N, C-alpha and C positions, 0 to 999 in steps of 0.2 A: 698450430699457429706459433710455435716457438721457432721461428726462422731466425738464424743468427750467423754472424760471421765466424769462421773457423779457421785456425793456422794449419797449413800442410807443410810437412817436410818430406821431400822425395829422397829415394835411396842415394841419389847423387850429392845430397846435402843442400840443395837448392830449396828455398822456402817461398811460399806464397800463400795468400788467404783466399778462401773459397766461402761458399754459403751452403749451410745444411738446414734441413727442415726439421720438423718435431720428431721424425723417426730417425734422426742422425744420418739421413741419406743426403748425398750431395745434389743440390739443385743443378740439373745438367746445363741448362742455358747459361746460368750465371757462372758455373765453373768453366765452361768453354771460353766465355769472355774473359775471365780473370786470368786464365792460363795464357790467352792471347796477349794480354797486357804485360804479364810478367816475362814471357818467353818470346812472343812474337814481336813485341814492341820494345823489348828490353827495359820494361818498367821496373821500378824497385819494389821490394817486399812491402815497404810502407805505402806505396801507391795502391797496391792490391788491397792493403788492409783498409785504407780509406774508402776505396770503391766498394769493397765487400760490405763494410758497414752501411753505406748508403743504399746499396741494392737490398740488403736485408730489411732495412726500414721500409722500403717500397713494397717488397714481397710480403712482409708482415701486414702492412695496411690493406693490400689487395685481398689477402686471406681472410682477414678480420671483417671486411666489408662484403664478402661473398663474391669477389670479382676474380677473374683470371688476370694474370699480370698483362696480357695483351689488351683486355677490355679496360683495365685501369688506366691505360694511356689516354683514354678519352676523357678521364676525369682528373687530370693532374691538378687542376685548381682545388679540387676537394682534398687532394693529398697534401698540397702546400698548407691549407688551413689546418689539417690534422697535425702536420709536421710542426707547425709553429706553436700550437697550442696544446699538444698532447704531452704530458709530463713522462718521465721514464716509467712510472708505475703503470701507465697506460700503454705507452709505445714501445716499452721495453720487451725483450724476449721472454721475460718471466712475469709479464703483466697478469694480474688476477683476472679470471674470466668475467666477473661481474662488472669490470670497469671497461670492458672492450667497447661497449656502445654508448658510454657516457657522453653526454653533451658537455664540451669543455669550454669553448671559446664563447665570448660575448663582448659587447661594447665595453671598451676600456680595460679589458683584461690583458695583462702583460704577457707577451709570448714567451715560451720557454726556450725557444731557439731563435737566435738572431738571423738577419738576412744573409750574412756570410755563411753560416752553417747550412741553411736551406738551400742556397745556391750550390754549395759543394755537393750536396745530396742530389740535386737535379742534374748536375754535371755528370755524376756517376750513372744515374738512371738513363739519361739521354745516350750516353755512350754504350750502355748495356743494350738498350733497344736498337740503336743503330747497327751494333754488331749482330744482333739476332736477325735483323733484316737482311743484312749482307751475306749471312750464312744460310738463309732460307728457313730459319726457325720462326720467323714471323713475317706477316705480309708487308709488302712495301707501302701499303696505305697508311701505316703507322707513322712514317716519316713526316708527312705534312702536318700531323697532329703535335709534333714536338719542334718542328722548324718552320719558319716562314721564308719565302723568298723576298729578299729585300734588295733595293738598289744601293748604291755606294754614296748617295748624295749626303748622308750624314757622316761620312768619314772625312778626315782632314785631307786637304788638297794633295799633300805630298803622298798620301796612301792610295790615291785613285789611279795612279799611272800617268805616263806622259801624254797619252793621246786624250781626246775630249770625248771618247765614247763613254756611254754610261754602262757600268758592269753590274752583275748581280751576284748576290752571295746568300748563303743560308744563315739565318739568325734565330736563335732560340726563342721560342714563343713565351716560355715561362722562366722569368727571372725577377727577383726582387731587387729593389734599389738599395744598394749598400751605402750607409752613411760614410762620408769621407773621414778617414782617421788619420791622425798624425803618427809618424813612424815612432815606435816605442824603442828608442836607442838608449844604450847605457851612457850616462854622462861621463865626461872625462874624470871628474873627481871619483866616480864610482870604480872606473877602471884602475886608477892609481890606488884606491883603497884595497881593491882585490890583489893587486900585485904585492903591496905591503903585507897582506895577510898570507901570502903563499910561504909554505915551509920548505919548498924544494925547488930546484931549477926546472924540474919537469912540469910542475903546476904553473910556474911563470910562463914557460914555453906554451902551454896550452892556452892560457889567457891571451897571449900576445898573437898566436896564430888566428885566433877569431877576431880580436880587436884591431889588429894591424895588418892582417892578410885576408880577413873577411871569409875564412873557411867555416863551412858547417861542421857540426860535431862528427858527423859520419865521415866527412872528408879529412878531418883532424885524425881520427882514430884509424882510418885506412891508409895513411901515409906510409910508404916503404922508404928505406934508406936510399934506394936508387932514384927516388922521386926528388930528392933534395940535393940541389947544386949550389954550393956556397962559394965557388970560385969566381974570380974576376972573368975568367975565360973557360967555358965548359965544352969547348970544341973537342978536347981529348976524351970526353965522355960521350961523344956523338950528339952533342946538343949545341945548337947554333944560337940559343938565347944568351944574351950577354949579361954579365954580373950575377949577383946572388938571386936565386929564384927557386921556386919549387913547382913540381907539376902535379896537378890534381887528375888522377886517373880513375876511371870507373872500372872496378874489377870485383870479383866475389872474394870476400874475406871471411875467415873463420870467426871472427869476433862479431859478425853481423854488420860491420861498417859498410857504407854504400855512398858513393858519390852520385848525387841527384842528377847532375847534368851528364848526358851521354857523351858530350864533346870534351876531349881533353883540353886543359888550359894551363898556361904558365902564369904564375903570380910572382911579381918582384917582391923581394924582401928588403926591408930597411935594416939599418944597423942594429936597432933594438932586438929584432927577431934573430939575426945573424949571431948576436952576442948571447941570446938566450939559447940557441942551438949549441954553441960552443960549451956554455956552462952545463947544459944538460948531458951532453956527451961525456964530459968529465965525471958527472955524477953517476951516470949509467955504468961506466967502465969500472967503478968501484963496487958494484953489486954483483957478486957471483951468480951466474945463471941468467943475467939479463943482457949479456954481451952479444949473443949470437943471433938473436931473432932479427929477421929482416924488417919487422915493423918499427917505425920510429918510436912510438909511444907504448911503453910496456909497463907491467906491474913491477914496481920496485919495493914496496913496503908491505903489502898484504895480498892475499889471494895466491895464485901460482906465479911465482917470481919468473919474469921473462915473458909471460903470456901477454898478448896484445890487449890494450885496454878496450873495454866495451864502450859504445857510444852513450849508454845510460850512466856510465861512470862519470862522464863529463858534466852532466847536469848535477849529479850528486856532489861532485867536487865544488862546482860553482855555489851551490846552496851552502856548503860548509864554509867556504871562503867568505860568502856574504854574512853569515852569522858571526864569523871571526872578526870580520871588519866592522861590525855594528851597523850594517846597512838595514834600513827598515824592511824593504822588500828584497828577496833574493834576485840576483842578476842572472838571467837565462842566457844560454849560448847564442839564441837568435838576437838578443839585445846587443851583445858584443859585435855580432856581424852587422846589425844595423848601424852601430856606431861607425864602423869602417865605411859603409856605403854613404852615410851622411857626411862624414868627414871628407871623402873624395869629392862629393858635390859641392860642399862648402868651400873646398880649396879650388874650385873652378873646373873640376873635371867634367867632361862632356858625358851625355847619357850613354853613348856607345862604348866609351871607355869603362864607365862603371859596370855596365852590362857584361863586358868582356871579363873584367877582373873578378866579378862575383859569380860568373857562371850562369847568368840569366839567359834562357833560350830566347826570350823576347825582350826587346827594350822597353816595353810597357811595364815589365816588372820592376825596372829601375826607376821609373818616373815618380815612384812614391818618395824618392829622396830629393825631388825637386823643390819641396817646400823649404824656403830659406829659414835659417835660424831666427828666432825672435829678435836676438841681439842685433843681427844684421839688418833686420827691417827697421829697427829703432835707429841705427846709424844711418840708413838711407834717408830716412825722414829728417834726421838732424842735419843732414848735408844740404837740404833744399834751403836756398837763401830766402829770408823773410822779405816783406815788402819794403821795410826801411833800408835794408842792405841794398836791395835792387835800386831803390830811389837814390840812395847816397852814391852808388856807383854810377848811375845815369848822370847825377849832377857833377861828378868829377870829370866825366867824359865831356859834358857840355862846356864846363869851365876850361878845360884843356884845349878845346877847339877854338876859343876865342883868340 
């Protein structure tokens, strides 16, 4: 019953995650699906890691309840209850045998996993089952158990198409309602504090690339020198994008960095980021062994000098800068990225522009930034004229008409 996710490194150097059982044997159906995600659909290693973790939880529950994974599809409601209320000592791969059948949930008991986490696991399980059906590993009768055929009447009018015909689509049967959350962005004061706490031009560039260009940490560490165009006209480089910008390109990197979006995008750079690039280049040229790497961000002070920075090192850097700046909670890379997206929306940027700059595959991912800043809400209310002001204005107009 010790089913768990497990990392795999192929002879080519490519990595993905799979699922192994208690005998350390690969679970064939899960491995086929995860290899398809990684290599057939060009998914990232992190995507396979998340999917493998969710599938391992499902297979663990099936084995501990005496069901095959195909039979478990009929009881996903029970799986959701177990998932919400079974703590790690019961649902984990190393759970003690005596706790496997323990009754855990009851009225008023706080769930150990939130709705967002449960939905993420269900997404992985549905994708696994659908792939098994499409490859003949499972009967087609399982699909109606995880999807229902729904019409498009609950969609916005702009999403229904131009004709008036009713359309049909597949909708997941099992999904928890997620509470609406406010975007957890880094405040401007926190970003300034981080920049002041930086001890090198490289560290300032890293902060600005996330806070002023919206790059993910994997995209930051995967940047190559050929991706950065700081000229006013880059046509001599074979690029038609005007003014200073950089290109986010998905490629295999030796440091494990990975651009999440499959589609290449160009991100304009403001004068702050351009100045940070210039200062970093001067700093890097003064470090022997760091000049020749094609990667933009390399080790300058510790580790193997000149080696590309790891994505994990970015989180460690921000944690250290947050402590040095005296911030109560450490600022994360994603909070800096959220600050960029929120700033774009607050400045009047359209949703499609935000989606393009941030590399979102769907515009719905950018809609979380639509919530106005509380200060703007207050300013909007303050601008509404009061009854006395409206009455005074009407009196002046009446007097002027005589």
